[in-house]
N, CA and C of each residue as an Amber inpcrd file, in Angstrom:
protein
   630
  44.7460000  10.2470000  74.3120000  44.2870000  10.4240000  75.6110000
  44.1080000   8.9790000  76.3150000  44.6280000   8.8190000  77.4550000
  44.7010000   7.5110000  78.1440000  43.3770000   7.4580000  78.9450000
  42.7520000   6.2010000  78.8960000  41.5050000   6.0890000  79.7990000
  41.9530000   5.1210000  80.7850000  42.0580000   5.6070000  82.0070000
  42.5290000   4.7670000  83.1920000  41.9510000   5.2590000  84.4320000
  41.8190000   4.3810000  85.4660000  41.3590000   4.9160000  86.6960000
  40.9560000   3.7910000  87.6370000  40.0130000   4.0250000  88.6380000
  39.5660000   3.1010000  89.5990000  38.1700000   2.8190000  89.4520000
  37.6150000   1.5420000  89.6110000  36.2800000   1.2130000  89.4310000
  35.3260000   1.7930000  90.5130000  36.0170000   2.2940000  91.5740000
  35.0830000   3.0300000  92.5130000  34.6780000   4.3570000  92.0270000
  35.3340000   4.9070000  90.9770000  34.9160000   6.1290000  90.3290000
  34.0590000   5.8680000  89.1490000  34.3610000   4.8540000  88.3120000
  33.5270000   4.4490000  87.1650000  33.3160000   2.9530000  87.2920000
  32.0990000   2.4280000  87.2810000  31.8080000   1.1030000  87.2700000
  32.1950000   0.3810000  85.9300000  32.3240000  -0.8760000  85.8840000
  32.6420000  -1.6260000  84.6680000  31.6150000  -1.3320000  83.5610000
  30.4110000  -1.2720000  84.0800000  29.2600000  -1.0620000  82.9410000
  29.4410000   0.3390000  82.3500000  29.8420000   1.3200000  83.2660000
  29.9220000   2.6770000  82.8210000  31.0990000   2.8750000  81.9600000
  32.2390000   2.1670000  82.1820000  33.4070000   2.2850000  81.4270000
  33.1770000   1.7030000  80.0150000  32.4800000   0.3810000  80.0070000
  32.1940000  -0.1810000  78.7680000  31.1140000   0.6630000  77.9470000
  30.2500000   1.3010000  78.5320000  29.2370000   2.2090000  77.9010000
  30.1830000   3.3400000  77.2820000  31.0900000   3.9450000  77.9560000
  31.8020000   5.0430000  77.3880000  32.6530000   4.6830000  76.2310000
  33.2160000   3.3560000  76.3140000  34.0900000   2.8680000  75.1710000
  33.1120000   2.7180000  73.9550000  31.9660000   2.0970000  74.2480000
  30.9170000   1.7490000  73.1990000  30.6040000   3.1800000  72.5740000
  30.1110000   4.1700000  73.2990000  29.6630000   5.4240000  72.8150000
  30.8080000   5.9340000  71.9970000  32.0170000   6.0470000  72.2790000
  33.1280000   6.6210000  71.6390000  33.6590000   5.7080000  70.4420000
  33.1560000   4.4380000  70.3750000  33.5760000   3.5340000  69.3240000
  35.0300000   3.3590000  69.2110000  35.6490000   2.9490000  70.3320000
  37.0590000   2.6380000  70.4260000  37.2290000   1.2850000  70.1120000
  38.4860000   0.9980000  69.6570000  39.0580000  -0.2570000  69.4840000
  40.3650000  -0.4660000  70.3780000  40.3340000  -1.5420000  71.1580000
  41.4680000  -1.7990000  71.9480000  41.0690000  -2.7440000  73.0270000
  41.9550000  -2.7730000  74.0930000  41.7660000  -3.8050000  75.2050000
  41.7360000  -3.0370000  76.5400000  40.6370000  -3.3350000  77.3610000
  40.4090000  -2.7340000  78.6700000  41.0250000  -3.6670000  79.5840000
  42.1940000  -3.4950000  80.1460000  42.9760000  -4.3410000  81.1460000
  42.4990000  -4.0590000  82.5620000  42.1080000  -5.0430000  83.2840000
  41.4320000  -4.8310000  84.4830000  42.1900000  -5.6210000  85.6200000
  42.3520000  -5.0210000  86.8870000  43.0580000  -5.6630000  88.0380000
  42.0860000  -5.5510000  89.1370000  41.3570000  -6.5310000  89.3650000
  40.1580000  -6.4570000  90.2020000  40.1660000  -7.2350000  91.4330000
  39.1240000  -7.1290000  92.2590000  39.0210000  -7.7050000  93.5220000
  37.4800000  -8.0210000  93.8790000  37.1380000  -9.1710000  94.2340000
  35.8440000  -9.6070000  94.6710000  35.8110000 -10.2480000  95.9630000
  35.3050000  -9.6050000  96.9970000  35.3400000 -10.1630000  98.3190000
  36.7420000 -10.5050000  98.8760000  37.7930000  -9.7390000  98.4120000
  39.1190000  -9.9590000  98.9390000  39.7620000 -10.9000000  98.0450000
  39.1980000 -11.5530000  97.0000000  39.9730000 -12.3420000  95.9940000
  40.3150000 -11.5510000  94.7760000  41.5580000 -11.4790000  94.5020000
  42.0820000 -10.5200000  93.3430000  42.1390000 -11.4670000  92.0340000
  41.9500000 -10.8420000  90.9960000  42.0420000 -11.4110000  89.6550000
  42.1630000 -10.2780000  88.5980000  42.5820000 -10.8000000  87.3950000
  42.8120000  -9.9080000  86.1930000  41.7470000 -10.3290000  85.1390000
  41.4910000  -9.2550000  84.3850000  40.5220000  -9.5230000  83.3300000
  40.7300000  -8.5950000  82.1280000  40.3710000  -9.0620000  80.9730000
  40.4580000  -8.3630000  79.6870000  39.3200000  -8.3300000  78.8750000
  38.9900000  -7.1430000  78.4770000  37.8180000  -6.9050000  77.5700000
  38.3410000  -6.2260000  76.2220000  38.1260000  -7.0310000  75.1640000
  38.6360000  -6.5920000  73.8920000  37.5410000  -5.9890000  73.0990000
  37.6560000  -4.6740000  72.6330000  36.5930000  -3.9060000  71.9490000
  36.9920000  -3.6540000  70.4270000  36.0170000  -3.7590000  69.5630000
  36.2320000  -3.3690000  68.1200000  35.1440000  -2.3990000  67.8840000
  35.5890000  -1.1030000  67.6460000  34.5660000   0.0210000  67.4110000
  33.5820000   0.0560000  68.4110000  33.9250000  -0.1690000  69.6680000
  33.0740000  -0.0280000  70.7570000  32.2520000  -1.2020000  71.2800000
  32.3100000  -2.3130000  70.4390000  31.6150000  -3.4730000  70.7760000
  32.5940000  -4.5920000  71.3610000  32.2240000  -5.1880000  72.4000000
  33.0040000  -6.1780000  73.1220000  32.9130000  -7.4550000  72.2550000
  34.1890000  -7.8610000  71.7610000  34.3050000  -8.9840000  70.9050000
  34.7970000 -10.3010000  71.8250000  35.5450000  -9.9400000  72.8350000
  36.1620000 -11.0350000  73.5980000  36.2430000 -10.5970000  75.1880000
  35.9850000 -11.4510000  76.0920000  36.0790000 -11.1800000  77.4920000
  36.6970000 -12.3780000  78.0790000  37.7380000 -12.0970000  78.9840000
  38.4130000 -13.2100000  79.7680000  38.7700000 -12.7090000  81.1450000
  38.4930000 -13.6330000  82.1100000  38.7050000 -13.2480000  83.5240000
  38.6820000 -14.5420000  84.4630000  39.6150000 -14.6050000  85.1920000
  39.7010000 -15.6220000  86.2770000  39.2670000 -16.9180000  85.7790000
  39.7570000 -17.3930000  84.5540000  39.3820000 -18.7500000  84.0940000
  38.1160000 -18.7470000  83.2600000  37.3890000 -17.6460000  83.2640000
  36.1090000 -17.5620000  82.5080000  36.2180000 -16.8750000  81.3160000
  35.3010000 -17.1100000  80.2660000  35.4450000 -16.5130000  78.9390000
  34.0080000 -16.1350000  78.5320000  33.9300000 -15.1810000  77.5860000
  32.6650000 -14.8310000  77.0750000  31.7960000 -14.0350000  78.0360000
  30.4870000 -14.1360000  77.8270000  29.5770000 -13.2260000  78.7100000
  29.7830000 -13.5680000  80.2350000  30.0030000 -14.7460000  80.6340000
  30.2920000 -15.2020000  81.9520000  31.4280000 -14.3540000  82.5410000
  32.3930000 -14.2650000  81.7070000  33.7140000 -13.4600000  82.1890000
  33.2960000 -12.0580000  82.2690000  32.5390000 -11.4380000  81.3690000
  32.0740000 -10.0290000  81.5670000  31.2850000  -9.9190000  82.8220000
  30.2760000 -10.8240000  83.0600000  29.4770000 -10.6890000  84.1960000
  30.3210000 -10.7740000  85.4530000  31.3120000 -11.6750000  85.4600000
  32.1180000 -11.8290000  86.6790000  33.0180000 -10.5500000  86.8590000
  33.4040000  -9.9150000  85.8640000  34.1440000  -8.6650000  85.7720000
  33.2850000  -7.5830000  86.5250000  32.0570000  -7.4830000  86.0460000
  31.1250000  -6.4900000  86.5530000  30.8080000  -6.7290000  88.0280000
  31.0740000  -7.7850000  88.5880000  30.6970000  -8.1180000  89.9870000
  31.8280000  -7.6490000  90.9620000  32.9170000  -7.1510000  90.3230000
  34.0540000  -6.7190000  91.0820000  33.7900000  -5.4490000  91.9380000
  34.2900000  -5.4640000  93.2040000  33.8990000  -4.3800000  94.1500000
  35.1090000  -3.4670000  94.4130000  36.2530000  -3.7160000  93.6470000
  37.3800000  -3.0030000  93.9320000  38.3670000  -3.2230000  92.7130000
  39.1960000  -2.2320000  92.5180000  40.2480000  -2.4860000  91.3370000
  40.5020000  -1.2640000  90.4610000  41.3750000  -1.5610000  89.5520000
  41.7760000  -0.4480000  88.6140000  41.6030000  -0.9670000  87.1260000
  41.5400000  -0.0020000  86.2660000  41.4650000  -0.3050000  84.8600000
  42.2770000   0.5560000  84.0050000  42.7640000   0.0860000  82.8440000
  43.4320000   0.7740000  81.8040000  43.0730000   0.4500000  80.4200000
  42.8420000   1.3500000  79.5130000  42.4880000   0.9820000  78.1360000
  43.7440000   1.1770000  77.2730000  44.0170000   0.0760000  76.4960000
  45.1030000   0.2060000  75.6430000  44.5330000   0.1810000  74.2200000
  44.7400000   1.3020000  73.4950000  44.1630000   1.4400000  72.1840000
  44.7520000   0.6040000  71.1100000  43.9490000   0.0290000  70.2440000
  44.2750000  -0.7910000  69.1030000  44.8970000  -2.0510000  69.4730000
  44.7530000  -2.5660000  70.7390000  45.2440000  -3.8720000  70.9350000
  44.0500000  -4.8580000  70.7510000  44.2450000  -5.7900000  69.8990000
  43.1720000  -6.7330000  69.5910000  43.5510000  -8.0820000  69.7980000
  42.6450000  -9.1310000  69.6670000  42.8340000 -10.5090000  69.8310000
  42.0970000 -11.2940000  68.7070000  42.5760000 -12.4160000  68.2920000
  41.8080000 -13.1210000  67.2710000  40.6970000 -14.0270000  67.8300000
  40.6170000 -14.0880000  69.1520000  39.6710000 -14.8030000  69.8060000
  38.3760000 -14.0400000  69.9260000  37.2800000 -14.5940000  69.4430000
  35.9860000 -13.9530000  69.4540000  35.0280000 -14.8650000  70.4340000
  34.6660000 -14.4340000  71.4860000  33.8250000 -15.2410000  72.2880000
  32.5570000 -14.5060000  72.8710000  32.3090000 -13.3790000  72.3830000
  31.1370000 -12.5340000  72.7910000  30.4420000 -12.0870000  71.5030000
  29.2530000 -12.6710000  71.2140000  28.4260000 -12.3760000  70.0910000
  27.1790000 -11.5560000  70.2830000  26.9220000 -11.2300000  71.6470000
  25.7640000 -10.4270000  72.0590000  26.0530000  -9.1020000  71.7550000
  24.9380000  -8.4040000  71.2890000  25.1350000  -6.9020000  70.9070000
  25.4830000  -6.2020000  72.2230000  26.1850000  -5.0340000  72.1050000
  26.5430000  -4.2420000  73.2810000  25.2480000  -3.8700000  74.0380000
  24.2630000  -3.4270000  73.3250000  23.0500000  -2.9090000  73.9870000
  22.4230000  -4.0540000  74.8890000  22.2880000  -5.2950000  74.4490000
  21.8870000  -6.3320000  75.1410000  22.6850000  -6.8010000  76.2970000
  24.0350000  -6.7600000  76.0550000  24.9860000  -7.2270000  76.8860000
  24.9520000  -6.2100000  78.2640000  24.9360000  -4.8790000  77.9890000
  24.8940000  -3.9360000  79.0920000  23.5890000  -4.0990000  79.7830000
  22.5780000  -4.2400000  79.1100000  21.1540000  -4.4410000  79.8210000
  21.2520000  -5.6700000  80.6780000  21.7580000  -6.7600000  80.2000000
  21.8370000  -8.0230000  81.0080000  22.7000000  -7.8100000  82.1720000
  23.8260000  -7.2680000  82.0170000  24.7870000  -7.0380000  83.1200000
  24.1230000  -6.0980000  84.1220000  23.4270000  -5.0190000  83.6350000
  22.8260000  -4.1640000  84.6230000  21.7480000  -4.8890000  85.4210000
  21.0640000  -5.8340000  84.8060000  19.9730000  -6.5630000  85.4750000
  20.5630000  -7.4640000  86.4510000  21.6860000  -8.1600000  86.0280000
  22.2630000  -9.0040000  87.0650000  22.9060000  -8.2830000  88.2580000
  23.3480000  -7.0990000  87.9240000  24.0170000  -6.3320000  89.0760000
  22.8930000  -5.9370000  90.1000000  21.7310000  -5.5430000  89.5430000
  20.6050000  -5.3380000  90.4500000  20.1970000  -6.3770000  91.1980000
  19.9670000  -7.5310000  90.6310000  19.5050000  -8.8300000  91.1890000
  20.6250000  -9.1940000  92.2220000  21.8650000  -9.0860000  91.8460000
  22.9070000  -9.4770000  92.7770000  22.9090000  -8.6600000  94.1890000
  22.5860000  -7.3950000  93.9540000  22.3770000  -6.5080000  95.1140000
  21.1450000  -7.0450000  95.9980000  20.1350000  -7.4330000  95.4650000
  18.9890000  -7.9510000  96.1020000  19.4400000  -9.2100000  96.8800000
  20.0960000 -10.1600000  96.1970000  20.6010000 -11.3940000  96.8460000
  21.5390000 -11.0410000  98.0070000  22.3570000 -10.1410000  97.8090000
  23.2910000  -9.7040000  98.8300000  22.5960000  -9.3000000 100.1480000
  21.4920000  -8.5350000  99.8780000  20.7470000  -7.9500000 101.1000000
  20.1290000  -9.1740000 101.8640000  19.7260000 -10.2510000 101.1930000
  19.1340000 -11.3550000 101.9000000  20.2080000 -12.3310000 102.3910000
  21.1840000 -12.5680000 101.6210000  22.3480000 -13.3990000 101.9570000
  23.7180000 -12.4140000 101.9440000  23.9930000 -11.8890000 102.9390000
  25.0440000 -10.9090000 102.8270000  26.4870000 -11.4540000 102.7650000
  26.6160000 -12.7670000 102.9790000  27.8260000 -13.3840000 103.1380000
  27.7920000 -14.8680000 102.5060000  28.8140000 -15.1690000 101.8260000
  28.9030000 -16.5700000 101.3010000  29.4910000 -17.5750000 102.2660000
  29.7230000 -17.1410000 103.5540000  30.2030000 -17.9030000 104.5840000
  29.1010000 -18.3790000 105.5200000  27.8200000 -18.0240000 105.1120000
  26.6990000 -18.4310000 105.9370000  26.4580000 -19.9720000 105.8430000
  26.2590000 -20.6080000 106.8230000  25.9120000 -22.1000000 106.8700000
  24.4600000 -22.2770000 106.9880000  23.8810000 -23.1020000 106.1820000
  22.4420000 -23.3960000 106.1760000  22.2560000 -24.7720000 106.4070000
  20.9960000 -25.2110000 106.8810000  20.5410000 -26.5310000 107.1090000
  19.0830000 -26.6080000 106.5410000  18.7290000 -27.8270000 106.2590000
  17.3570000 -28.0290000 105.8430000  16.3920000 -27.8900000 107.0500000
  15.1770000 -27.3860000 106.7550000  14.2670000 -27.1810000 107.7940000
  13.6740000 -28.6360000 108.2910000  13.2820000 -28.7940000 109.4650000
  12.8700000 -30.0720000 110.0310000  11.7200000 -30.5950000 109.1730000
  10.9060000 -29.8350000 108.5720000   9.7030000 -30.3190000 107.8110000
   9.9040000 -30.4070000 106.3240000  11.2390000 -30.3660000 105.9260000
  11.5680000 -30.3030000 104.4330000  10.9530000 -31.5750000 103.8150000
  10.9040000 -32.7090000 104.4630000  10.4410000 -33.9300000 103.7110000
   8.9370000 -33.8570000 103.4830000   8.2960000 -32.9160000 104.1850000
   6.7980000 -32.8050000 104.0470000   6.4450000 -31.7150000 102.8660000
   7.5340000 -31.0920000 102.3790000   7.1920000 -30.1590000 101.2750000
   7.0200000 -30.7920000 100.0050000   5.8040000 -30.4240000  99.3200000
   5.5650000 -30.9650000  97.9570000   5.9540000 -29.9050000  97.0190000
   7.2280000 -29.8300000  96.7840000   7.7750000 -28.8490000  95.8310000
   8.5030000 -29.4770000  94.6970000   8.6910000 -28.9710000  93.5100000
   9.3380000 -29.4480000  92.3840000  10.6130000 -28.5810000  92.2780000
  11.7760000 -29.2730000  92.1230000  12.9800000 -28.5430000  91.9940000
  13.7020000 -29.0130000  90.7070000  14.4230000 -27.9860000  90.2300000
  15.4020000 -28.3310000  89.0730000  16.5580000 -29.2390000  89.3320000
  17.1890000 -29.9630000  88.6070000  18.2510000 -30.8730000  88.8470000
  19.3850000 -30.0550000  89.5050000  19.6900000 -28.8590000  89.0610000
  20.6510000 -28.0880000  89.7050000  20.3720000 -27.6260000  91.0900000
  19.0850000 -27.4640000  91.4120000  18.6590000 -27.2090000  92.7840000
  18.8820000 -28.3520000  93.6180000  18.4550000 -29.5190000  93.1170000
  18.6390000 -30.7940000  93.9040000  20.1040000 -31.1020000  94.2080000
  20.9430000 -30.7810000  93.3220000  22.3600000 -30.9890000  93.5900000
  22.8920000 -30.1450000  94.7050000  22.2330000 -28.8750000  94.9300000
  22.6840000 -28.1070000  96.0640000  22.0460000 -28.5890000  97.2790000
  20.7770000 -28.8860000  97.2430000  20.0700000 -29.4070000  98.4170000
  20.7110000 -30.6600000  99.0050000  21.3110000 -31.4610000  98.0990000
  21.9520000 -32.6830000  98.5800000  23.2040000 -32.4730000  99.3680000
  23.7420000 -31.2870000  99.2790000  24.9760000 -30.9260000  99.9260000
  24.7940000 -30.0320000 101.2400000  23.4550000 -29.5370000 101.3770000
  23.2330000 -28.6700000 102.6190000  23.0600000 -29.6290000 103.9090000
  24.0360000 -29.5430000 104.7390000  24.0600000 -30.3830000 105.8170000
  24.3520000 -29.7240000 107.2700000  24.2170000 -28.3940000 107.2690000
  24.3960000 -27.7060000 108.5130000  25.7860000 -27.5100000 108.8650000
  26.7340000 -27.8760000 107.9350000  28.0900000 -27.7530000 108.1210000
  28.9140000 -27.0110000 107.0790000  28.5440000 -27.1650000 105.9010000
  29.2330000 -26.5350000 104.7380000  28.6340000 -25.1960000 104.5220000
  29.4440000 -24.2120000 104.2570000  29.1430000 -22.7940000 103.8800000
  28.5720000 -22.7900000 102.3890000  27.7840000 -21.7210000 102.1890000
  27.3060000 -21.5140000 100.8630000  28.5020000 -21.4320000  99.8360000
  29.5910000 -20.9000000 100.1280000  30.7180000 -20.9140000  99.2620000
  31.3840000 -22.1950000  99.0420000  31.4340000 -23.0220000 100.0980000
  32.0160000 -24.3440000  99.9560000  31.1810000 -25.2460000  99.1100000
  29.8150000 -25.1370000  99.1740000  28.9470000 -25.8840000  98.3000000
  29.0620000 -25.5060000  96.8030000  29.1600000 -24.1210000  96.7250000
  29.3620000 -23.6800000  95.3500000  30.6390000 -24.1550000  94.7070000
  31.6530000 -24.1140000  95.5090000  33.0530000 -24.6550000  94.8630000
  33.0510000 -26.1250000  94.6020000  32.3150000 -26.9260000  95.4980000
  32.2150000 -28.3530000  95.2220000  31.4800000 -28.6820000  93.9390000
  30.6200000 -27.8220000  93.6570000  29.7360000 -28.0620000  92.4670000
  30.1860000 -27.2610000  91.3140000  31.3330000 -26.4860000  91.5080000
  31.8960000 -25.5970000  90.4080000  30.8770000 -24.6220000  89.7780000
  30.0250000 -24.1160000  90.7090000  28.9770000 -23.2510000  90.4300000
  29.3550000 -21.7320000  90.5840000  29.2970000 -20.9270000  89.6600000
  29.4210000 -19.4460000  89.8600000  28.8140000 -18.8970000  91.0500000
  29.3500000 -17.9380000  91.7160000  28.8020000 -17.2230000  92.8690000
  27.3240000 -16.8010000  92.6620000  27.0880000 -16.1190000  91.5110000
  25.7400000 -15.5880000  91.2440000  24.7490000 -16.6690000  91.1220000
  25.1020000 -17.7490000  90.5440000  24.1230000 -18.9430000  90.3090000
  23.7570000 -19.6480000  91.7490000  24.8260000 -19.7970000  92.5510000
  24.7040000 -20.4980000  93.8970000  23.8290000 -19.6670000  94.6870000
  24.0940000 -18.4390000  94.6750000  23.3890000 -17.4700000  95.5580000
  21.9170000 -17.3050000  95.1870000  21.6830000 -17.4320000  93.7550000
  20.2100000 -17.3510000  93.4620000  19.4600000 -18.6090000  93.8280000
  20.0840000 -19.7440000  93.8530000  19.5520000 -20.9970000  94.2180000
  19.2100000 -20.9250000  95.7800000  20.2720000 -20.5260000  96.5180000
  19.9610000 -20.4270000  97.9390000  18.9110000 -19.3990000  98.2870000
  18.8530000 -18.3730000  97.5670000  17.8550000 -17.3760000  97.8050000
  16.4070000 -17.8970000  97.5710000  16.2730000 -18.6080000  96.5970000
  14.9320000 -19.2600000  96.2240000  14.5490000 -20.3010000  97.2220000
  15.6070000 -21.1540000  97.6900000  15.2990000 -22.1260000  98.7210000
  14.9710000 -21.4980000 100.0570000  15.6200000 -20.3530000 100.4090000
  15.2010000 -19.4560000 101.6250000  13.8240000 -18.9680000 101.4470000
  13.5620000 -18.4920000 100.3290000  12.2210000 -17.8340000 100.1990000
  11.0290000 -18.8440000 100.3580000  11.1040000 -20.0220000  99.7990000
  10.0860000 -21.0650000  99.9460000  10.1960000 -21.7970000 101.3480000
  11.2110000 -21.4950000 102.1740000  11.2600000 -21.9710000 103.5230000
  11.7010000 -23.4550000 103.7170000  12.5510000 -23.9300000 102.8190000
  13.0820000 -25.3080000 102.8470000  14.4400000 -25.2360000 103.5570000
  15.0790000 -24.0430000 103.8620000  16.2460000 -24.0140000 104.3990000
  16.3010000 -22.9300000 105.4730000  17.2830000 -22.9960000 106.4330000
  17.3010000 -21.8830000 107.3880000  18.8140000 -21.6090000 107.7170000
  19.1200000 -20.4770000 108.2460000  20.4790000 -20.1570000 108.5950000
  20.8730000 -20.7760000 109.8660000  22.1170000 -21.4300000 109.8400000
  22.5240000 -22.0200000 111.1580000  23.5570000 -21.2870000 111.7940000
  24.5900000 -20.7580000 111.1490000  25.6270000 -19.8900000 111.6420000
  26.4190000 -19.2650000 110.4930000  27.3930000 -18.4940000 110.9470000
  28.2360000 -17.7380000 109.8810000  29.6980000 -18.2190000 110.2500000
  30.4320000 -18.7830000 109.3300000  31.7310000 -19.0810000 109.5140000
  32.6410000 -17.8550000 109.4880000  33.3850000 -17.6860000 110.5730000
  34.1620000 -16.4320000 110.8690000  35.4430000 -16.4540000 109.9140000
  35.4430000 -15.5890000 108.9690000  36.6510000 -15.3840000 108.1870000
  37.1360000 -13.8850000 108.2670000  38.4400000 -13.7730000 108.4820000
  38.9850000 -12.3630000 108.5980000  38.9770000 -11.7120000 107.2250000
  38.3230000 -10.6330000 107.1410000  38.3180000  -9.8420000 105.8960000
  39.1090000  -8.6170000 105.8680000  39.7220000  -8.1690000 104.8030000
  40.3390000  -6.9590000 104.8440000  39.4070000  -5.7680000 105.0410000
  39.9670000  -4.5880000 105.5300000  39.1400000  -3.3580000 105.7190000
  38.6450000  -2.9680000 104.3370000  37.4190000  -2.5360000 104.3990000
  36.7180000  -1.9930000 103.1470000  36.6220000  -0.5350000 103.3360000
  36.9590000   0.1520000 102.3150000  36.8510000   1.5730000 102.3010000
  35.2540000   1.9630000 102.3260000  34.9610000   3.1080000 103.0570000
  33.5480000   3.6240000 103.0060000  33.1280000   3.9600000 101.4900000
  31.9700000   3.6290000 101.0320000  31.5610000   3.9480000  99.7420000
  31.5060000   5.4600000  99.5500000  32.0120000   5.9210000  98.4240000
  31.9210000   7.2360000  98.0750000  30.5010000   7.6810000  97.5080000
  30.2220000   8.9230000  97.6500000  28.9770000   9.3760000  97.1570000
  28.8660000   9.1510000  95.6270000  27.7390000   8.4910000  95.1690000
  27.5950000   8.3710000  93.8020000  27.2520000   9.5350000  93.0540000
  27.7560000   9.7530000  91.8270000  27.2830000  10.7080000  90.9940000
  26.8850000  10.1020000  89.5760000  26.1840000  10.9430000  88.8820000
  25.6420000  10.4960000  87.6070000  26.7950000  10.0770000  86.5640000
  26.4070000   9.2380000  85.6020000  27.3800000   8.9150000  84.6370000
  27.9670000  10.0630000  83.7700000  26.9810000  11.0390000  83.2820000
  27.3530000  12.1660000  82.5200000  28.2300000  13.0310000  83.3450000
  27.9650000  13.3000000  84.5350000  28.8140000  14.0890000  85.4150000
  30.0850000  13.5500000  85.5590000  30.3270000  12.1840000  85.7930000
  31.5520000  11.5180000  85.8240000  32.4650000  11.7720000  84.6140000
  31.7700000  11.7010000  83.3510000  32.5470000  11.9990000  82.1570000
  33.1110000  13.4820000  82.1800000  32.2380000  14.3650000  82.5910000
  32.6670000  15.7540000  82.6560000  33.8580000  16.0020000  83.6860000
  33.7730000  15.3020000  84.7860000  34.7360000  15.4600000  85.8450000
  35.9950000  14.9480000  85.2750000  35.9520000  13.8100000  84.5740000
  37.1090000  13.0740000  84.0700000  37.8590000  13.9610000  83.0510000
  37.0790000  14.6590000  82.1750000  37.7960000  15.4820000  81.1890000
  38.3420000  16.6310000  81.7510000  37.8470000  17.1780000  82.8410000
  38.3110000  18.3100000  83.5380000  39.6630000  18.2120000  84.0730000
  40.0760000  16.8180000  84.5060000  41.3280000  16.6360000  85.0100000
  42.4040000  16.4370000  84.0060000  42.0280000  16.4050000  82.6650000
  43.0530000  16.1600000  81.5610000  43.7620000  17.3890000  81.3510000
């Protein structure tokens, strides 16, 4: 039986959970898209556990989390395809919990910062704030000039989108930055989201089609 489809029907977390429960060994090949940017990913499973993850130049847990952030794409599971490279040592239960938590947090960040093309500037009273920041936060603050977008700052620092958005979210919440403008970028049309159904119902519907 071939396991293949679109991530609009099954999320990456749900697919991984299904492979884990069924204790399969093989490679989940993914052809994904995040905000219009396409990339490929591979998740290697051994008896249901992810042993290796690769995607868009990333490896290990960060690759898996990056894959989970995809909003469009397809997948196909190739049975018994393995790799000698092991870069994920976290248990599947913990990995899925972390991925689920990050996904929910990312949704919260997206509500407050809906686009990485937003341009921010420091507030006029920034110098008066008596706040302590981490070195990573200071590196971001140093580049906020009212001209660079959030995405441009993230790329300059080589920082993953999730990390840069979390820092901007924190700075926005404490009031040291403000929105200035949104850089206009032409985006491809996005399909309307389908009505979500439960994980178990998805499995039932999947087997009905076989």
